[in-house]
gemmi code that builds the backbone of each chain (N, CA, C; Angstrom):
import gemmi

chains = {
    "A": [
        ("UNK", (5.325, -33.034, 33.864), (4.315, -32.169, 33.227), (4.913, -30.841, 32.803)),
        ("UNK", (5.771, -30.279, 33.727), (6.323, -28.963, 33.379), (7.201, -29.086, 32.137)),
        ("UNK", (7.909, -30.214, 32.042), (8.773, -30.407, 30.870), (7.943, -30.409, 29.601)),
        ("UNK", (6.847, -31.154, 29.658), (5.998, -31.223, 28.459), (5.425, -29.852, 28.111)),
        ("UNK", (5.044, -29.136, 29.189), (4.435, -27.816, 28.948), (5.449, -26.872, 28.290)),
        ("UNK", (6.691, -26.922, 28.772), (7.656, -25.978, 28.194), (7.955, -26.326, 26.733)),
        ("UNK", (7.934, -27.636, 26.447), (8.138, -28.023, 25.042), (6.980, -27.504, 24.199)),
        ("UNK", (5.767, -27.646, 24.750), (4.587, -27.134, 24.039), (4.686, -25.639, 23.812)),
        ("UNK", (5.135, -24.945, 24.876), (5.245, -23.487, 24.759), (6.272, -23.096, 23.710)),
        ("UNK", (7.373, -23.866, 23.679), (8.402, -23.567, 22.687), (7.855, -23.784, 21.274)),
        ("UNK", (7.111, -24.882, 21.142), (6.527, -25.183, 19.832), (5.578, -24.070, 19.402)),
        ("UNK", (4.734, -23.651, 20.368), (3.772, -22.589, 20.081), (4.488, -21.308, 19.676)),
        ("UNK", (5.537, -20.982, 20.430), (6.275, -19.755, 20.159), (6.864, -19.799, 18.752)),
        ("UNK", (7.386, -20.964, 18.371), (8.015, -21.038, 17.053), (6.958, -20.968, 15.949)),
        ("UNK", (5.756, -21.440, 16.285), (4.671, -21.347, 15.296), (4.180, -19.912, 15.146)),
        ("UNK", (4.197, -19.184, 16.267), (3.634, -17.829, 16.250), (4.594, -16.818, 15.640)),
        ("UNK", (5.889, -17.124, 15.712), (6.878, -16.156, 15.215), (6.651, -15.700, 13.780)),
        ("UNK", (6.519, -16.643, 12.839), (6.365, -16.175, 11.466), (5.109, -15.329, 11.271)),
        ("UNK", (4.073, -15.612, 12.055), (2.856, -14.805, 11.966), (3.128, -13.377, 12.400)),
        ("UNK", (3.889, -13.234, 13.476), (4.213, -11.891, 13.964), (5.088, -11.168, 12.956)),
        ("UNK", (5.977, -11.911, 12.314), (6.895, -11.303, 11.358), (6.130, -10.732, 10.170)),
        ("UNK", (4.937, -11.221, 9.972), (4.111, -10.765, 8.856), (3.546, -9.360, 9.082)),
        ("UNK", (3.964, -8.740, 10.153), (3.476, -7.401, 10.513), (1.969, -7.471, 10.724)),
        ("UNK", (1.313, -6.334, 10.595), (-0.127, -6.330, 10.844), (-0.832, -7.124, 9.750)),
        ("UNK", (-1.916, -7.769, 10.139), (-2.672, -8.555, 9.165), (-3.397, -7.617, 8.208)),
        ("UNK", (-3.652, -8.131, 7.031), (-4.396, -7.384, 6.016), (-5.804, -7.107, 6.525)),
        ("UNK", (-6.272, -5.896, 6.332), (-7.585, -5.506, 6.847), (-8.684, -5.915, 5.857)),
        ("UNK", (-9.036, -7.206, 5.903), (-10.003, -7.739, 4.938), (-11.328, -6.964, 4.897)),
        ("UNK", (-11.980, -6.713, 6.047), (-13.276, -6.027, 5.980), (-13.192, -4.655, 5.314)),
        ("UNK", (-12.086, -3.936, 5.525), (-11.956, -2.607, 4.911), (-11.868, -2.723, 3.396)),
        ("UNK", (-11.200, -3.781, 2.919), (-11.069, -3.958, 1.478), (-12.292, -4.656, 0.879)),
        ("UNK", (-13.125, -5.240, 1.717), (-14.335, -5.876, 1.194), (-15.507, -4.908, 1.153)),
        ("UNK", (-15.359, -3.752, 1.800), (-16.446, -2.762, 1.793), (-16.649, -2.248, 0.372)),
        ("UNK", (-17.940, -2.100, -0.021), (-18.211, -1.686, -1.398), (-18.467, -0.191, -1.517)),
        ("UNK", (-18.410, 0.524, -0.382), (-18.545, 1.981, -0.419), (-17.411, 2.599, 0.406)),
        ("UNK", (-17.109, 3.872, 0.093), (-16.083, 4.570, 0.878), (-16.508, 4.625, 2.343)),
        ("UNK", (-17.781, 4.976, 2.565), (-18.251, 5.106, 3.946), (-18.106, 3.798, 4.717)),
        ("UNK", (-18.412, 2.695, 4.027), (-18.267, 1.384, 4.673), (-16.821, 1.119, 5.056)),
        ("UNK", (-15.910, 1.421, 4.139), (-14.486, 1.190, 4.403), (-13.999, 2.082, 5.538)),
        ("UNK", (-14.474, 3.338, 5.525), (-14.051, 4.271, 6.575), (-14.532, 3.835, 7.950)),
        ("UNK", (-15.734, 3.260, 7.955), (-16.278, 2.785, 9.223), (-15.390, 1.686, 9.798)),
        ("UNK", (-14.970, 0.766, 8.922), (-14.093, -0.324, 9.365), (-12.770, 0.246, 9.879)),
        ("UNK", (-12.268, 1.265, 9.188), (-10.974, 1.843, 9.561), (-11.109, 2.835, 10.724)),
        ("UNK", (-12.344, 3.003, 11.203), (-12.616, 3.882, 12.332), (-12.241, 5.340, 12.027)),
        ("UNK", (-12.425, 5.747, 10.790), (-12.148, 7.135, 10.409), (-13.407, 7.944, 10.628)),
        ("UNK", (-13.283, 9.002, 11.418), (-14.461, 9.803, 11.697), (-14.161, 11.284, 11.572)),
        ("UNK", (-15.174, 12.020, 11.171), (-15.141, 13.488, 11.174), (-13.872, 14.049, 10.552)),
        ("UNK", (-13.632, 13.705, 9.295), (-12.461, 14.265, 8.639), (-12.679, 15.740, 8.338)),
        ("UNK", (-11.633, 16.510, 8.496), (-11.642, 17.926, 8.107), (-10.983, 18.023, 6.746)),
        ("UNK", (-11.475, 18.926, 5.903), (-10.769, 19.176, 4.653), (-9.460, 19.875, 4.972)),
        ("UNK", (-8.404, 19.509, 4.254), (-7.115, 20.119, 4.514), (-6.395, 20.444, 3.218)),
        ("UNK", (-5.880, 21.693, 3.165), (-5.089, 22.104, 2.009), (-3.640, 21.643, 2.167)),
        ("UNK", (-3.348, 21.009, 3.297), (-1.991, 20.525, 3.576), (-1.736, 19.153, 2.950)),
        ("UNK", (-2.774, 18.637, 2.286), (-2.618, 17.350, 1.598), (-2.521, 17.644, 0.106)),
        ("UNK", (-1.477, 17.166, -0.501), (-1.305, 17.409, -1.934), (-1.497, 16.108, -2.707)),
        ("UNK", (-2.356, 16.160, -3.716), (-2.573, 14.993, -4.570), (-2.187, 15.392, -5.982)),
        ("UNK", (-1.197, 14.743, -6.524), (-0.802, 15.004, -7.907), (-1.314, 13.837, -8.745)),
        ("UNK", (-2.195, 14.150, -9.683), (-2.771, 13.114, -10.543), (-3.104, 13.761, -11.879)),
        ("UNK", (-3.206, 12.969, -12.932), (-3.567, 13.577, -14.214), (-5.019, 14.063, -14.191)),
        ("UNK", (-5.316, 15.185, -14.880), (-6.704, 15.632, -15.002), (-7.486, 14.628, -15.834)),
        ("UNK", (-6.759, 14.063, -16.789), (-7.383, 13.159, -17.737), (-6.495, 11.927, -17.919)),
        ("UNK", (-7.032, 10.757, -17.599), (-6.248, 9.524, -17.744), (-6.804, 8.715, -18.907)),
        ("UNK", (-5.950, 8.444, -19.852), (-6.330, 7.680, -21.038), (-6.726, 6.254, -20.645)),
        ("UNK", (-5.871, 5.642, -19.811), (-6.026, 4.236, -19.473), (-6.217, 4.073, -17.960)),
        ("UNK", (-7.434, 3.703, -17.565), (-7.738, 3.569, -16.146), (-7.018, 2.412, -15.466)),
        ("UNK", (-6.357, 1.559, -16.246), (-5.663, 0.414, -15.639), (-4.380, 0.841, -14.945)),
        ("UNK", (-3.837, 1.981, -15.362), (-2.584, 2.468, -14.769), (-2.632, 3.991, -14.672)),
        ("UNK", (-2.917, 4.488, -13.477), (-2.944, 5.926, -13.263), (-1.940, 6.254, -12.161)),
        ("UNK", (-0.902, 6.987, -12.526), (0.115, 7.292, -11.512), (-0.313, 8.484, -10.673)),
        ("UNK", (-0.258, 8.308, -9.378), (-0.612, 9.403, -8.475), (0.479, 9.595, -7.429)),
        ("UNK", (0.492, 10.808, -6.891), (1.493, 11.192, -5.920), (0.726, 11.829, -4.771)),
        ("UNK", (0.966, 11.377, -3.564), (0.238, 11.918, -2.422), (1.225, 12.338, -1.348)),
        ("UNK", (1.068, 13.577, -0.897), (1.972, 14.096, 0.122), (1.163, 14.798, 1.198)),
        ("UNK", (1.542, 14.559, 2.459), (0.875, 15.255, 3.558), (1.875, 16.183, 4.239)),
        ("UNK", (1.484, 17.428, 4.424), (2.326, 18.372, 5.166), (1.791, 18.557, 6.584)),
        ("UNK", (0.856, 17.719, 6.967), (0.280, 17.817, 8.311), (1.264, 17.187, 9.297)),
        ("UNK", (1.633, 17.972, 10.321), (2.602, 17.481, 11.296), (2.087, 16.205, 11.959)),
        ("UNK", (2.964, 15.275, 12.158), (2.608, 14.043, 12.846), (1.781, 13.079, 12.023)),
        ("UNK", (1.872, 13.177, 10.706), (1.109, 12.249, 9.852), (1.558, 10.812, 10.098)),
        ("UNK", (0.585, 9.962, 10.421), (0.888, 8.558, 10.699), (0.505, 7.664, 9.533)),
        ("UNK", (-0.564, 8.033, 8.835), (-1.063, 7.147, 7.783), (-1.747, 7.933, 6.683)),
        ("UNK", (-1.691, 7.378, 5.484), (-2.371, 7.964, 4.321), (-3.194, 6.860, 3.662)),
        ("UNK", (-4.500, 7.089, 3.539), (-5.359, 6.125, 2.848), (-5.839, 6.744, 1.538)),
        ("UNK", (-5.883, 5.921, 0.488), (-6.327, 6.392, -0.821), (-7.608, 5.650, -1.199)),
        ("UNK", (-8.634, 6.417, -1.551), (-9.921, 5.842, -1.956), (-10.281, 6.291, -3.368)),
        ("UNK", (-10.918, 5.395, -4.108), (-11.508, 5.731, -5.401), (-12.972, 5.315, -5.293)),
        ("UNK", (-13.860, 6.327, -5.124), (-15.249, 6.042, -4.730), (-16.019, 5.161, -5.715)),
        ("UNK", (-15.682, 5.240, -7.009), (-16.464, 4.465, -7.981), (-15.759, 3.194, -8.432)),
        ("UNK", (-14.697, 2.820, -7.736), (-14.093, 1.506, -8.012), (-14.913, 0.426, -7.313)),
        ("UNK", (-14.890, -0.811, -7.836), (-15.610, -1.898, -7.163), (-15.123, -2.060, -5.714)),
        ("UNK", (-13.829, -1.831, -5.496), (-13.266, -1.820, -4.147), (-12.733, -0.402, -3.903)),
        ("UNK", (-13.516, 0.426, -3.186), (-13.122, 1.838, -3.064), (-11.792, 2.072, -2.337)),
        ("UNK", (-11.482, 1.243, -1.330), (-10.197, 1.420, -0.648), (-9.096, 0.860, -1.542)),
        ("UNK", (-8.210, 1.734, -1.997), (-7.134, 1.308, -2.894), (-5.908, 0.909, -2.083)),
        ("UNK", (-5.530, 1.755, -1.133), (-4.321, 1.494, -0.357), (-4.361, 2.266, 0.940)),
        ("UNK", (-3.675, 1.725, 1.937), (-3.520, 2.416, 3.209), (-2.060, 2.282, 3.629)),
        ("UNK", (-1.365, 3.415, 3.697), (0.057, 3.423, 4.027), (0.254, 3.921, 5.454)),
        ("UNK", (1.062, 3.209, 6.223), (1.370, 3.635, 7.587), (2.872, 3.900, 7.685)),
        ("UNK", (3.224, 5.051, 8.248), (4.624, 5.484, 8.284), (5.171, 5.438, 9.700)),
        ("UNK", (6.457, 5.079, 9.810), (7.102, 5.101, 11.124), (8.603, 5.272, 10.943)),
        ("UNK", (9.298, 5.560, 12.038), (10.768, 5.629, 12.049), (11.365, 6.417, 10.885)),
        ("UNK", (10.866, 7.605, 10.640), (11.526, 8.464, 9.660), (11.020, 8.371, 8.234)),
        ("UNK", (10.062, 7.491, 7.977), (9.487, 7.465, 6.628), (8.667, 8.744, 6.451)),
        ("UNK", (8.824, 9.397, 5.317), (8.105, 10.646, 5.098), (6.716, 10.364, 4.536)),
        ("UNK", (5.734, 11.186, 4.934), (4.355, 10.949, 4.474), (4.165, 11.358, 3.018)),
        ("UNK", (4.803, 10.597, 2.155), (4.853, 10.955, 0.745), (5.005, 9.665, -0.050)),
        ("UNK", (4.034, 9.341, -0.891), (4.151, 8.137, -1.720), (3.744, 8.435, -3.162)),
        ("UNK", (4.376, 7.708, -4.045), (3.974, 7.724, -5.453), (3.590, 6.290, -5.783)),
        ("UNK", (2.434, 6.102, -6.404), (2.032, 4.747, -6.763), (1.162, 4.788, -8.022)),
        ("UNK", (0.847, 3.629, -8.545), (-0.001, 3.552, -9.738), (-1.241, 2.744, -9.392)),
        ("UNK", (-2.415, 3.335, -9.697), (-3.661, 2.692, -9.294), (-4.550, 2.419, -10.500)),
        ("UNK", (-5.606, 1.628, -10.244), (-6.612, 1.363, -11.275), (-7.819, 2.243, -10.992)),
        ("UNK", (-8.422, 2.764, -12.046), (-9.643, 3.556, -11.884), (-10.708, 3.044, -12.842)),
        ("UNK", (-11.869, 2.674, -12.285), (-12.940, 2.080, -13.085), (-13.579, 3.076, -14.039)),
        ("UNK", (-13.647, 4.339, -13.613), (-14.291, 5.373, -14.421), (-13.881, 6.736, -13.886)),
        ("UNK", (-14.348, 7.801, -14.539), (-14.079, 9.156, -14.067), (-14.659, 9.310, -12.668)),
        ("UNK", (-13.892, 9.877, -11.784), (-14.348, 9.990, -10.405), (-13.411, 10.876, -9.607)),
        ("UNK", (-13.810, 11.061, -8.351), (-13.006, 11.851, -7.445), (-12.181, 10.905, -6.576)),
        ("UNK", (-10.863, 11.125, -6.565), (-10.017, 10.376, -5.644), (-10.105, 11.063, -4.291)),
        ("UNK", (-10.107, 10.272, -3.246), (-10.145, 10.862, -1.919), (-8.962, 10.330, -1.111)),
        ("UNK", (-8.277, 11.253, -0.441), (-7.151, 10.871, 0.402), (-7.487, 11.253, 1.836)),
        ("UNK", (-7.317, 10.307, 2.749), (-7.558, 10.582, 4.163), (-6.242, 10.390, 4.920)),
        ("UNK", (-5.863, 11.430, 5.646), (-4.616, 11.414, 6.419), (-4.960, 11.297, 7.897)),
        ("UNK", (-4.226, 10.420, 8.573), (-4.377, 10.308, 10.022), (-3.176, 10.995, 10.664)),
        ("UNK", (-3.444, 11.933, 11.557), (-2.362, 12.641, 12.245), (-2.825, 12.983, 13.649)),
        ("UNK", (-2.056, 12.578, 14.632), (-2.386, 12.890, 16.027), (-3.778, 12.431, 16.415)),
        ("UNK", (-4.177, 11.269, 15.910), (-5.478, 10.715, 16.273), (-6.647, 11.402, 15.579)),
        ("UNK", (-6.354, 12.367, 14.675), (-7.436, 13.017, 13.934), (-7.301, 12.705, 12.448)),
        ("UNK", (-8.389, 12.984, 11.728), (-8.404, 12.655, 10.306), (-8.630, 13.894, 9.447)),
        ("UNK", (-7.913, 13.942, 8.341), (-8.001, 15.067, 7.401), (-8.177, 14.496, 6.007)),
        ("UNK", (-8.842, 15.257, 5.140), (-9.042, 14.705, 3.807), (-8.902, 15.736, 2.695)),
        ("UNK", (-8.655, 15.226, 1.498), (-8.580, 16.055, 0.303), (-9.089, 15.217, -0.861)),
        ("UNK", (-9.568, 15.902, -1.904), (-10.105, 15.207, -3.072), (-9.442, 15.704, -4.344)),
        ("UNK", (-9.487, 14.857, -5.355), (-8.920, 15.248, -6.653), (-9.697, 14.515, -7.736)),
        ("UNK", (-10.288, 15.293, -8.678), (-11.050, 14.674, -9.767), (-10.130, 14.193, -10.866)),
        ("UNK", (-10.405, 13.014, -11.361), (-9.651, 12.474, -12.490), (-10.655, 11.940, -13.510)),
        ("UNK", (-10.549, 12.425, -14.749), (-11.399, 11.909, -15.827), (-10.689, 10.716, -16.458)),
        ("UNK", (-11.445, 9.635, -16.658), (-10.859, 8.407, -17.192), (-11.586, 8.054, -18.489)),
        ("UNK", (-10.839, 7.814, -19.582), (-11.530, 7.504, -20.834), (-11.795, 6.010, -20.977)),
        ("UNK", (-10.862, 5.172, -20.498), (-11.117, 3.739, -20.573), (-10.910, 3.130, -19.197)),
        ("UNK", (-11.982, 2.603, -18.610), (-11.924, 2.077, -17.251), (-10.967, 0.909, -17.131)),
        ("UNK", (-10.365, 0.769, -15.966), (-9.331, -0.261, -15.809), (-9.467, -1.097, -14.568)),
        ("UNK", (-10.694, -1.560, -14.296), (-10.835, -2.360, -13.090), (-11.245, -3.793, -13.385)),
        ("UNK", (-11.138, -4.217, -14.641), (-11.554, -5.530, -15.105), (-11.166, -6.684, -14.328)),
    ],
    "B": [
        ("UNK", (5.710, -18.289, -12.260), (5.402, -16.885, -12.493), (6.542, -16.009, -11.976)),
        ("UNK", (6.917, -15.051, -12.766), (7.996, -14.157, -12.347), (7.495, -13.213, -11.267)),
        ("UNK", (8.213, -13.123, -10.203), (7.847, -12.170, -9.153), (9.086, -11.363, -8.799)),
        ("UNK", (9.702, -10.807, -9.813), (10.925, -10.045, -9.593), (10.651, -8.713, -8.929)),
        ("UNK", (11.630, -8.210, -8.229), (11.541, -6.895, -7.604), (12.749, -6.082, -8.075)),
        ("UNK", (12.482, -4.881, -8.556), (13.578, -3.962, -8.887), (13.533, -2.832, -7.880)),
        ("UNK", (14.683, -2.499, -7.336), (14.751, -1.417, -6.348), (15.883, -0.469, -6.693)),
        ("UNK", (15.614, 0.821, -6.523), (16.649, 1.841, -6.715), (16.572, 2.774, -5.522)),
        ("UNK", (17.720, 3.255, -5.091), (17.696, 4.219, -3.996), (18.618, 5.371, -4.340)),
        ("UNK", (18.161, 6.576, -3.997), (18.957, 7.774, -4.244), (18.949, 8.607, -2.969)),
        ("UNK", (20.150, 8.942, -2.506), (20.266, 9.706, -1.259), (20.447, 11.174, -1.585)),
        ("UNK", (19.554, 11.998, -1.020), (19.631, 13.432, -1.262), (19.392, 14.164, 0.038)),
        ("UNK", (20.363, 14.895, 0.509), (20.330, 15.617, 1.792), (19.745, 14.747, 2.906)),
        ("UNK", (20.262, 13.556, 3.043), (19.865, 12.701, 4.159), (18.541, 11.981, 3.974)),
        ("UNK", (17.883, 12.224, 2.845), (16.617, 11.528, 2.592), (16.818, 10.518, 1.456)),
        ("UNK", (16.462, 9.286, 1.721), (16.582, 8.254, 0.691), (15.281, 8.172, -0.084)),
        ("UNK", (15.391, 8.338, -1.391), (14.226, 8.125, -2.260), (14.315, 6.697, -2.753)),
        ("UNK", (13.313, 5.889, -2.429), (13.343, 4.473, -2.783), (12.273, 4.197, -3.836)),
        ("UNK", (12.704, 3.670, -4.958), (11.757, 3.333, -6.027), (11.684, 1.817, -6.162)),
        ("UNK", (10.476, 1.297, -6.177), (10.274, -0.142, -6.197), (9.342, -0.522, -7.344)),
        ("UNK", (9.731, -1.534, -8.087), (8.869, -2.064, -9.145), (8.798, -3.579, -8.952)),
        ("UNK", (7.584, -4.084, -8.779), (7.390, -5.509, -8.506), (6.631, -6.142, -9.668)),
        ("UNK", (7.115, -7.278, -10.165), (6.346, -8.009, -11.180), (5.259, -8.801, -10.476)),
        ("UNK", (4.019, -8.415, -10.707), (2.910, -9.145, -10.074), (1.632, -8.882, -10.865)),
        ("UNK", (0.804, -9.912, -11.114), (-0.375, -9.699, -11.971), (-1.445, -8.797, -11.367)),
        ("UNK", (-1.548, -8.728, -10.034), (-2.578, -7.903, -9.371), (-3.957, -8.149, -9.993)),
        ("UNK", (-4.330, -9.420, -10.102), (-5.634, -9.787, -10.662), (-6.745, -9.460, -9.672)),
        ("UNK", (-7.808, -8.825, -10.178), (-8.890, -8.397, -9.291), (-9.857, -9.528, -8.952)),
        ("UNK", (-9.877, -10.576, -9.796), (-10.878, -11.627, -9.621), (-12.141, -11.339, -10.411)),
        ("UNK", (-12.159, -10.201, -11.135), (-13.343, -9.828, -11.916), (-13.083, -9.888, -13.412)),
        ("UNK", (-11.837, -10.162, -13.787), (-11.481, -10.156, -15.210), (-11.734, -11.540, -15.813)),
        ("UNK", (-12.234, -11.550, -17.064), (-12.438, -12.819, -17.755), (-11.282, -13.052, -18.720)),
        ("UNK", (-10.861, -14.302, -18.839), (-9.817, -14.609, -19.817), (-10.446, -14.765, -21.203)),
        ("UNK", (-9.646, -15.133, -22.197), (-10.138, -15.203, -23.576), (-11.268, -16.220, -23.730)),
        ("UNK", (-11.285, -17.224, -22.855), (-12.319, -18.251, -22.922), (-13.573, -17.852, -22.129)),
        ("UNK", (-13.566, -16.637, -21.588), (-14.731, -16.168, -20.845), (-14.784, -16.668, -19.412)),
        ("UNK", (-13.655, -17.234, -18.951), (-13.609, -17.725, -17.574), (-13.005, -16.661, -16.668)),
        ("UNK", (-13.583, -16.536, -15.452), (-13.064, -15.546, -14.504), (-11.646, -15.930, -14.080)),
        ("UNK", (-10.755, -14.967, -14.134), (-9.391, -15.199, -13.645), (-9.409, -14.961, -12.128)),
        ("UNK", (-8.971, -15.951, -11.347), (-9.046, -15.794, -9.890), (-8.232, -14.594, -9.394)),
        ("UNK", (-8.708, -14.009, -8.299), (-8.000, -12.875, -7.709), (-6.592, -13.298, -7.306)),
        ("UNK", (-5.643, -12.442, -7.563), (-4.254, -12.696, -7.193), (-3.585, -11.339, -7.045)),
        ("UNK", (-3.453, -10.908, -5.814), (-2.930, -9.547, -5.608), (-2.170, -9.435, -4.294)),
        ("UNK", (-1.246, -8.497, -4.275), (-0.448, -8.235, -3.074), (-1.334, -7.539, -2.044)),
        ("UNK", (-1.280, -8.028, -0.813), (-2.111, -7.456, 0.248), (-1.314, -6.570, 1.207)),
        ("UNK", (-0.111, -7.004, 1.519), (0.689, -6.237, 2.474), (2.117, -6.109, 1.958)),
        ("UNK", (2.641, -4.906, 2.006), (4.045, -4.673, 1.677), (4.659, -3.909, 2.842)),
        ("UNK", (5.801, -4.382, 3.309), (6.473, -3.661, 4.388), (7.861, -3.263, 3.928)),
        ("UNK", (8.309, -2.114, 4.409), (9.655, -1.648, 4.101), (10.393, -1.401, 5.407)),
        ("UNK", (11.691, -1.691, 5.399), (12.500, -1.509, 6.604), (13.767, -0.726, 6.279)),
        ("UNK", (14.250, -0.015, 7.290), (15.566, 0.628, 7.206), (16.412, -0.036, 8.285)),
        ("UNK", (17.463, -0.721, 7.894), (18.280, -1.507, 8.833), (17.392, -2.374, 9.733)),
        ("UNK", (16.472, -3.084, 9.112), (15.559, -4.011, 9.787), (14.481, -3.351, 10.642)),
        ("UNK", (14.478, -2.027, 10.731), (13.451, -1.339, 11.502), (12.320, -0.955, 10.548)),
        ("UNK", (11.055, -1.246, 10.903), (9.968, -0.927, 9.969), (9.840, 0.579, 9.739)),
        ("UNK", (9.679, 0.973, 8.481), (9.453, 2.388, 8.167), (8.125, 2.607, 7.460)),
        ("UNK", (7.672, 1.590, 6.739), (6.447, 1.760, 5.959), (5.696, 0.437, 5.917)),
        ("UNK", (4.365, 0.528, 6.128), (3.528, -0.642, 5.892), (2.426, -0.231, 4.935)),
        ("UNK", (2.333, -0.941, 3.827), (1.303, -0.645, 2.842), (0.315, -1.795, 2.814)),
        ("UNK", (-0.977, -1.460, 2.970), (-2.034, -2.451, 2.795), (-2.668, -2.140, 1.456)),
        ("UNK", (-2.699, -3.124, 0.597), (-3.188, -2.904, -0.762), (-4.405, -3.758, -1.053)),
        ("UNK", (-5.275, -3.220, -1.920), (-6.385, -3.996, -2.454), (-6.139, -4.241, -3.931)),
        ("UNK", (-7.211, -4.612, -4.633), (-7.059, -4.914, -6.057), (-6.969, -3.637, -6.897)),
        ("UNK", (-7.079, -2.467, -6.273), (-7.018, -1.200, -6.994), (-5.611, -0.722, -7.305)),
        ("UNK", (-4.608, -1.467, -6.868), (-3.228, -1.133, -7.240), (-2.957, -1.764, -8.605)),
        ("UNK", (-2.349, -0.982, -9.493), (-2.147, -1.429, -10.869), (-1.207, -2.633, -10.949)),
        ("UNK", (-1.366, -3.392, -12.032), (-0.494, -4.530, -12.329), (0.972, -4.090, -12.285)),
        ("UNK", (1.846, -4.981, -11.852), (3.274, -4.672, -11.694), (3.452, -3.410, -10.849)),
        ("UNK", (3.113, -3.524, -9.552), (3.059, -2.349, -8.680), (4.356, -1.533, -8.676)),
        ("UNK", (4.152, -0.222, -8.716), (5.237, 0.740, -8.659), (5.015, 1.582, -7.417)),
        ("UNK", (6.069, 1.750, -6.630), (5.943, 2.510, -5.387), (7.217, 3.314, -5.172)),
        ("UNK", (7.025, 4.585, -4.830), (8.163, 5.415, -4.429), (7.870, 5.903, -3.018)),
        ("UNK", (8.851, 5.729, -2.124), (8.695, 6.274, -0.779), (10.008, 6.900, -0.331)),
        ("UNK", (9.934, 7.657, 0.773), (11.071, 8.464, 1.202), (11.384, 8.198, 2.665)),
        ("UNK", (12.674, 7.979, 2.953), (13.081, 7.679, 4.320), (14.108, 8.716, 4.774)),
        ("UNK", (13.778, 9.433, 5.853), (14.703, 10.438, 6.382), (15.786, 9.751, 7.206)),
        ("UNK", (16.848, 10.461, 7.465), (17.959, 9.978, 8.302), (18.591, 8.709, 7.758)),
        ("UNK", (18.656, 8.597, 6.457), (19.332, 7.438, 5.870), (20.783, 7.815, 5.572)),
        ("UNK", (21.663, 6.840, 5.701), (23.080, 7.085, 5.447), (23.639, 6.063, 4.485)),
        ("UNK", (24.757, 6.404, 3.900), (25.451, 5.464, 3.025), (25.778, 4.211, 3.827)),
        ("UNK", (25.508, 3.064, 3.261), (25.766, 1.800, 3.944), (24.526, 1.226, 4.618)),
        ("UNK", (23.481, 2.041, 4.794), (22.232, 1.538, 5.374), (21.576, 0.546, 4.409)),
        ("UNK", (20.813, -0.372, 4.981), (20.090, -1.335, 4.150), (18.602, -1.042, 4.190)),
        ("UNK", (18.009, -0.929, 3.006), (16.560, -0.748, 2.916), (15.989, -2.023, 2.312)),
        ("UNK", (15.041, -2.609, 3.004), (14.468, -3.877, 2.552), (12.975, -3.738, 2.322)),
        ("UNK", (12.451, -4.546, 1.416), (10.998, -4.616, 1.285), (10.580, -6.090, 1.226)),
        ("UNK", (9.348, -6.313, 1.614), (8.805, -7.671, 1.616), (7.320, -7.570, 1.315)),
        ("UNK", (6.821, -8.417, 0.417), (5.382, -8.391, 0.146), (4.774, -9.779, 0.342)),
        ("UNK", (3.475, -9.790, 0.610), (2.710, -11.036, 0.761), (1.410, -10.881, -0.023)),
        ("UNK", (1.032, -11.895, -0.790), (-0.220, -11.779, -1.548), (-1.303, -12.720, -1.032)),
        ("UNK", (-2.475, -12.662, -1.657), (-3.634, -13.414, -1.168), (-3.499, -14.905, -1.398)),
        ("UNK", (-2.513, -15.337, -2.206), (-2.303, -16.764, -2.408), (-1.201, -17.312, -1.510)),
        ("UNK", (-0.714, -16.476, -0.608), (0.344, -16.926, 0.292), (1.735, -16.832, -0.305)),
        ("UNK", (1.819, -16.260, -1.492), (3.144, -16.062, -2.087), (3.760, -14.789, -1.505)),
        ("UNK", (5.076, -14.730, -1.581), (5.740, -13.549, -1.047), (7.034, -13.289, -1.794)),
        ("UNK", (7.566, -12.124, -1.591), (8.828, -11.775, -2.216), (9.544, -10.772, -1.334)),
        ("UNK", (10.871, -10.762, -1.420), (11.611, -9.769, -0.652), (12.863, -9.370, -1.405)),
        ("UNK", (13.331, -8.181, -1.082), (14.508, -7.665, -1.754), (15.094, -6.575, -0.865)),
        ("UNK", (16.392, -6.374, -0.944), (16.965, -5.261, -0.192), (18.073, -4.614, -1.005)),
        ("UNK", (18.398, -3.395, -0.603), (19.380, -2.621, -1.339), (20.162, -1.800, -0.318)),
        ("UNK", (21.462, -1.615, -0.603), (22.304, -0.829, 0.299), (22.393, 0.591, -0.248)),
        ("UNK", (22.198, 1.558, 0.630), (22.258, 2.961, 0.221), (23.698, 3.301, -0.152)),
        ("UNK", (23.894, 3.801, -1.364), (25.251, 4.112, -1.833), (25.346, 5.595, -2.182)),
    ],
}
model = gemmi.Model(1)
for chain_id, residues in chains.items():
    chain = gemmi.Chain(chain_id)
    for i, (resn, *xyz) in enumerate(residues, 1):
        res = gemmi.Residue()
        res.name, res.seqid = resn, gemmi.SeqId(i, " ")
        for name, pos in zip(("N", "CA", "C"), xyz):
            atom = gemmi.Atom()
            atom.name, atom.element = name, gemmi.Element(name[0])
            atom.pos, atom.b_iso = gemmi.Position(*pos), 0.0
            res.add_atom(atom)
        chain.add_residue(res)
    model.add_chain(chain)
structure = gemmi.Structure()
structure.add_model(model)
structure.setup_entities()
């Protein structure tokens, strides 16, 4: 019996390995939420303080909402994660970045924007949450 | 479908600037094709980056990331000869990976 059990355990271990290698699983409920508040609830973000230590570089006016390049930087000590929300997109949570082992809390990416709206960035640092907003006017929505 | 990854790295005062461009449709599942049929969702959900196999960045993405995702991130304490790798997984179970040596 013990022989069979150890073979089973080995099989199980080999099956589980690739799953673990996949890092953390995708947070489906957070991306399925249709409001920022809903997504934040899933992500357990509470009582964010406004912070001038978060910098959002984005165009004031974006011609094409299908590709809007943004730059987000946090100067808050101990920043662990940066989440980007677009409140009027069909899926408000755009991205959530988690940093470790020397990665700097600074990303540049290109997002889709359905219409003119305020981008919201939430930074997690030392178990607390901080936020900043940036308005972007969009002439042609890009969430098709 | 092409799922190429282009990566560039530039070392400046010990910080590696990593630029990544991935060929991927990032379909939202809400777009109609020319025949008026909904194009199924097809988008990258998780992207991880490593420095010498150690995780440095995990990105969780939704359909709000633009087609052919572009990402720039920064890794401190990088040295010449270090390897920076990235790996992505999408909602259809497809994946891609690429790595580059800091020069």
